[in-house]
N, C-alpha and C positions, 0 to 999 in steps of 0.2 A: 338620544332618545328621537326615535322616528315620531315624526308628527304627519298625519297624511288625512284627507278629505275623504279618501277612498274607504271601503269596508273589509279589504285586506290589502296586504302589502306582497307584491311581485318579489318572490324568490324567499319568501318566509311562509313559515306556516305558526299559526297562532297556538301557543302551546296553554294557555290558560288566560280565560277573560277574568277580567279583575273588577270589574263594574263601571260606571259613568262615573265621569271627571268633569269639573268644569272649570273656569275661570273667568273674572270678571274685572272690569277696570271701568270708572265712574272719573271724567276729568271734566274740569270747569273750563269754561270757555272765557280769556279775557274780554273785556267790555270794549276796549279798542279793536280788539281782532275781530268783533261781532260787528263794530260799525264799518270798518272796511270790507269784510266779508258782504254784507250787506249791500255796499255800494258797487262791489264786484257784480254781486248777484242782477242789480237791477240793470248793471250796463251789458251782462252777458260774459264776463271773465269768470275764470275758474278762480275759487275760494282757496289760495296756498295756506291760509292759517288754517281752516277747517279740516286740508287735506293731513297736514302735519300733524294736527289733534288727532286724526282718525285713525293715522299710522301709528302714534303713541300708544293711544287706548290699545289696539290690535296687539301690539308688542307685549304689553303688559299683561293682557287677559293670556295671551299664549304660554307666558313665562310662567303664571301662575296655573295655569292646567298643566305643564309640564313639571311644574314642582309638585302638585297634588299627586300626579301619576308617579311620580318617583317615590312617594311616600307611601304607595302604595305596592311597591314593588314591579310596577310597571317598567318597560323597557320601549314603549311604544304606545301610542295613541292614535286609533283609528276612528273612521267616521266622523269626524272633527266637522263643526258646523260653528258658522261665525254671525252671531246676529249684531244687528247695529239697532239704536233708539236715542232719540232725545229725552232727557227726562229734567225734571225740575223747572220752575216757573218761566215761562215762554221758552222750555226746551232749551235752557241755559246750559244744560250738561250733558256732556257726552257719555254714554253707555255703551261696551262691546262686550259680549258675553261669546265666550268659547265653551263649547262642551263637544264631549267624545267618548269613547269606551278604551279604558286604560286596559292593555294586554301585557303578556309576555310572549313573546315571540321568539323562535330559533333560527 
């Protein structure tokens, strides 16, 4: 499965547009990770705990997007957009959504 943020794929012709497809992931952050991330943010360091959670959520959202595209008969998804949000009380959860256009390419 080809997944791309571009509206077309070099060397491929879109044979059929199958529709919008999306995938989402919501992950809760561990309270200890939150505490250490807050301390790092105060002293100006990077938050490895949040970066790991972000990568995990992105991977899950893209896997879900791919599964849904395959179910539609697609062999590619173009125009993929990733959105990141915090949700829940005090932003305690991380949501990543991926959306794009499922297509069949030659």
